[in-house]
C-alpha positions as CSV (number, residue, x, y, z in Angstrom):
1,M,0.0,0.0,0.0
2,F,2.7,2.5,0.9
3,P,4.6,2.5,-2.4
4,F,1.5,3.1,-4.5
5,N,-0.8,5.2,-2.3
6,S,-0.2,8.4,-0.4
7,V,-3.2,8.0,1.9
8,F,-0.9,6.6,4.6
9,D,1.7,9.4,4.3
10,S,0.3,11.1,7.4
11,I,1.6,8.1,9.4
12,L,5.1,8.8,8.1
13,I,5.2,12.6,8.9
14,T,2.7,13.5,11.5
15,P,4.3,14.1,14.9
16,Y,3.1,11.7,17.6
17,Q,0.5,13.5,19.7
18,N,-0.4,11.0,22.4
19,S,2.9,11.0,24.2
20,V,2.6,9.9,27.8
21,S,6.3,10.0,28.3
22,E,9.5,11.1,26.6
23,A,10.4,7.5,26.0
24,E,7.1,6.8,24.3
25,R,7.6,9.9,22.0
26,R,11.1,8.8,21.1
27,L,9.8,5.3,20.3
28,A,7.1,6.7,18.1
29,D,9.7,8.9,16.3
30,D,11.9,5.8,15.8
31,V,9.0,3.8,14.4
32,Q,8.1,6.7,12.0
33,R,11.7,7.1,10.9
34,I,12.3,3.4,10.3
35,L,9.0,3.1,8.4
36,R,9.7,6.2,6.3
37,E,13.5,5.9,5.6
38,D,14.1,2.1,5.7
39,I,10.8,0.7,4.3
40,V,8.6,3.2,2.4
41,N,11.3,5.2,0.6
42,P,13.1,2.1,-0.8
43,L,9.8,0.6,-1.8
44,R,8.9,3.8,-3.7
45,T,12.3,4.3,-5.3
46,M,13.5,0.7,-6.0
47,G,10.3,-1.4,-5.5
48,F,11.9,-3.5,-2.8
49,T,13.0,-3.3,0.8
50,S,15.0,-6.0,2.6
51,G,13.6,-8.3,5.2
52,A,16.2,-7.1,7.6
53,K,14.7,-3.6,7.6
54,V,11.2,-5.0,8.2
55,M,12.6,-7.0,11.1
56,K,14.2,-3.8,12.5
57,L,10.8,-2.2,12.6
58,R,9.3,-5.3,14.2
59,T,12.1,-5.4,16.8
60,T,11.6,-1.7,17.6
61,M,7.8,-2.4,18.2
62,Q,8.2,-5.8,19.9
63,H,6.9,-4.5,23.3
64,L,3.5,-3.9,21.7
65,D,3.0,-7.5,20.7
66,G,5.5,-10.3,21.4
67,K,4.4,-12.0,18.2
68,L,6.0,-9.3,16.1
69,I,9.3,-11.1,16.1
70,S,8.6,-14.6,17.5
71,S,6.1,-15.8,14.8
72,E,4.9,-15.0,11.4
73,M,2.6,-12.0,11.3
74,G,0.8,-11.0,8.1
75,P,1.2,-7.5,6.6
76,Y,-2.4,-6.5,7.6
77,R,-1.8,-7.2,11.2
78,L,1.5,-5.4,11.2
79,L,-0.1,-2.4,9.6
80,V,-2.9,-2.4,12.2
81,Q,-0.2,-2.4,15.0
82,I,1.6,0.5,13.4
83,V,-1.5,2.6,12.9
84,Y,-2.8,1.8,16.3
85,F,0.5,2.6,18.0
86,L,0.8,5.9,16.2
87,S,-2.9,6.7,17.0
88,V,-3.8,7.7,13.5
89,I,-7.0,5.6,13.4
């Protein structure tokens, strides 16, 4: 969805508003940066991103759901986790 659709671009650039703590805000900034620079931009420019970069995103977000790195999670569920975490719903 990200390489061919700009609807989700707000997830990539909108500052995280629901910060309870400084650590949570930093985590949200890291998730946005990884998503934007390591996943979406390569998809849009080259049509491909490496599995290692997707794993980097999953590892960064692992505290939200232990299944992010321990078992196979489909793209839909990962996207739901990202949107929910960044409170863009």
